[in-house]
C-alpha positions in Angstrom: 108.2 182.8 38.3 108.3 182.5 34.5 110.5 179.5 33.6 111.5 177.9 30.3 112.6 174.3 30.1 115.6 173.8 27.7 114.9 170.2 26.7 117.7 168.0 25.3 115.7 165.4 23.3 118.9 163.3 22.6 119.5 162.5 26.3 117.3 159.5 27.2 118.2 159.9 30.9 116.0 163.0 30.9 112.9 161.3 29.4 111.1 160.8 32.7 111.6 164.4 33.7 110.6 165.7 30.3 107.5 163.5 30.3 106.5 165.0 33.7 106.7 168.5 32.2 104.8 167.5 29.1 102.0 166.1 31.3 101.8 168.6 34.1 103.8 171.7 33.2 103.6 172.1 29.4 103.8 175.9 29.8 107.5 175.5 30.5 108.2 174.6 26.9 106.4 177.6 25.5 107.4 180.5 27.9 108.3 183.5 25.7 109.6 185.8 28.4 111.4 183.6 30.9 113.1 184.8 34.1 114.9 181.5 34.6 116.1 178.6 32.4 115.6 175.1 33.6 118.0 172.4 32.4 118.1 168.6 33.1 120.9 166.2 32.6 124.6 166.4 33.3 127.2 169.2 33.2 127.4 168.9 29.4 123.7 169.7 29.1 124.1 172.8 31.2 127.1 174.0 29.2 125.4 173.3 25.9 122.3 175.2 27.1 124.4 178.2 28.1 126.2 178.2 24.8 122.9 178.3 23.0 121.2 181.0 25.0 124.0 183.1 26.6 123.0 186.3 24.8 119.7 186.3 26.7 121.5 186.9 30.0 119.0 184.8 32.0 119.9 182.7 35.0 120.0 178.9 34.8 119.1 176.1 37.3 119.9 172.5 36.6 118.4 169.2 37.7 121.1 166.5 38.2 120.6 163.5 35.9 124.1 163.0 34.6 127.4 161.5 35.9 129.3 164.2 37.8 126.5 166.8 38.1 129.0 169.4 39.0 126.8 172.3 37.9 123.5 170.6 38.7 121.2 170.2 41.7 120.0 167.0 43.4 116.2 167.1 43.4 114.2 164.3 45.1 110.6 165.2 44.4 110.4 166.6 40.9 106.7 167.6 40.9 106.9 169.3 44.2 110.1 171.1 43.1 108.5 172.4 39.9 105.4 173.6 41.7 107.5 175.5 44.3 109.8 176.9 41.6 106.9 178.2 39.5 105.3 179.7 42.6 108.6 181.4 43.5 108.8 179.5 46.8 112.4 178.2 46.4 115.3 180.2 47.7 118.6 179.5 45.9 122.1 181.0 45.8 123.8 182.0 42.6 127.2 181.7 41.1 128.3 184.3 38.6 131.2 184.1 36.1 132.2 185.5 32.8 132.4 183.6 29.5 135.2 184.2 27.0 134.1 185.9 23.9 136.1 185.0 20.8 136.8 187.1 17.7 138.4 185.8 14.5 139.7 188.8 12.5 137.5 191.1 14.5 134.3 189.0 13.8 132.7 187.5 16.8 132.5 183.7 16.4 131.0 182.9 19.8 131.4 182.7 23.6 132.7 179.9 25.8 131.8 179.2 29.4 134.6 176.8 30.1 137.5 177.2 27.7 138.9 178.0 24.3 140.9 175.1 22.9 143.1 175.4 19.9 144.3 172.3 18.0 143.2 169.3 15.9 144.5 165.8 16.5 146.9 165.0 19.3 149.7 164.1 16.8 149.3 167.4 14.8 151.9 170.0 15.2 151.2 173.7 14.9 153.0 177.0 15.5 151.4 179.5 17.9 152.1 183.1 18.8 150.6 184.6 22.0 150.3 188.2 23.1 148.3 189.6 26.0 147.2 193.1 26.8 148.7 192.7 30.3 152.1 192.1 28.8 152.6 188.6 30.3 153.1 187.4 26.8 154.4 189.4 23.9 154.6 187.5 20.6 155.5 184.4 22.6 156.2 181.6 20.1 155.8 177.9 20.6 154.9 174.7 18.7 152.8 171.8 19.7 149.5 170.0 19.5 147.4 172.9 21.0 146.6 175.4 23.6 143.9 175.6 26.3 142.7 179.0 27.6 140.3 178.4 30.6 137.9 180.5 32.7 137.8 180.0 36.5 134.7 177.8 36.2 136.3 175.8 33.4 139.6 175.4 35.2 138.5 172.1 36.7 137.7 170.6 33.3 140.1 170.0 30.4 142.5 172.6 31.9 142.9 170.6 35.1 143.4 167.3 33.2 146.1 169.2 31.3 147.8 170.0 34.6 146.6 173.5 34.6 145.9 175.5 37.7 142.5 175.5 39.4 141.4 179.2 39.6 139.4 180.6 42.5 135.9 181.1 41.3 135.7 184.8 42.2 139.1 185.5 40.5 139.6 187.7 37.5 142.1 185.4 35.8 142.5 182.9 33.0 144.6 179.7 33.0 146.6 179.0 29.8 148.3 175.7 29.2 150.1 174.0 26.3 149.1 170.6 24.9 152.3 168.7 24.1 154.3 171.9 23.3 158.0 172.4 22.8 158.0 175.3 25.3 156.5 174.9 28.8 153.4 177.0 29.3 151.3 176.7 32.4 150.4 180.3 33.4 147.7 182.4 35.1 147.1 185.6 33.4 144.6 188.5 33.9 141.2 188.0 32.3 142.0 190.6 29.7 142.6 190.6 25.9 144.6 187.7 24.6 145.7 187.6 20.9 146.7 184.3 19.3 148.0 183.5 15.8 148.6 180.0 14.4 149.2 178.2 11.1 146.0 176.1 10.8 144.8 174.9 14.2 141.0 174.6 14.8 139.2 176.7 17.4 136.8 175.0 19.9 134.6 177.0 22.2 133.7 174.6 25.1 133.9 171.7 22.6 132.0 173.5 19.8 133.9 174.1 16.6 134.3 177.8 15.9 136.6 178.0 12.9 140.2 177.7 11.7 143.1 179.8 12.8 145.1 180.0 9.6 148.2 182.0 8.6 147.4 185.7 8.6 144.4 185.4 10.8 144.1 186.6 14.4 142.1 185.2 17.3 141.3 187.7 20.0 139.8 186.6 23.3 138.1 189.0 25.7 135.9 188.9 28.8 132.4 188.0 27.6 128.9 187.8 29.0 128.3 187.3 32.7 126.5 184.0 33.3 124.5 183.1 36.5 123.9 179.6 37.7 121.6 178.8 40.6 122.2 176.3 43.3 119.9 174.9 46.0 123.1 174.2 48.1 126.0 176.3 46.9 128.2 174.8 49.6 127.8 171.4 48.0 128.9 172.9 44.7 132.0 174.4 46.3 132.7 171.1 48.2 132.7 169.1 45.0 135.0 171.6 43.4 137.5 171.3 46.3 137.3 167.5 46.1 138.3 167.6 42.4 141.3 169.8 43.3 142.4 167.3 45.9 142.0 164.1 44.0 145.7 163.5 43.4 146.7 164.2 47.0 147.7 161.3 49.2 
């Protein structure tokens, strides 16, 4: 199997794994036509790698070296794992989900795996207007610090900490929540077109700045590229997700 290692040189936790690849598997840095992307680190490393390469539509597999490792795999013997992976001897299960693609005034500004968040500082106050193709919102107006529009895979991240609903992974929905807003909004809507206007809030695509949503501009969110993440034990991934959903239960 042709594999490309997406190295994050800023994460010192990955140094030992990166050094192993430099020494024994240098071809993983230079692969021009990969069938699989290899990522090491935490969930942030995986999300960043996807953001950078999503247009290539190539599956990802992660080695857990972070804190939560929600999207990553526990690997005990790195050298053996890499040899088996290259020789196509490892069987893994995949999880597929769609990113959100964002357009500002009909110009694509990027895609987001987890969520699109609108706002600046927590004490800032903006006006928002929301409309959806499904009709769940039609020029719905509210004011507050921000909004979070989350995919199923991202619904256990900022969305969940913002009291949003955890979405089934195989669902075709988005979760939308308000951040300190004057009108309560905590809804599940079809993963269809969402149109938002604001008076100056910033746009973040999975924590990456995407532009400003000023008066007269329109942000349109649609279903984006399908991503595919590989797991050595998909049941472990699902178990961790359930545990997150139950963490406030007594």
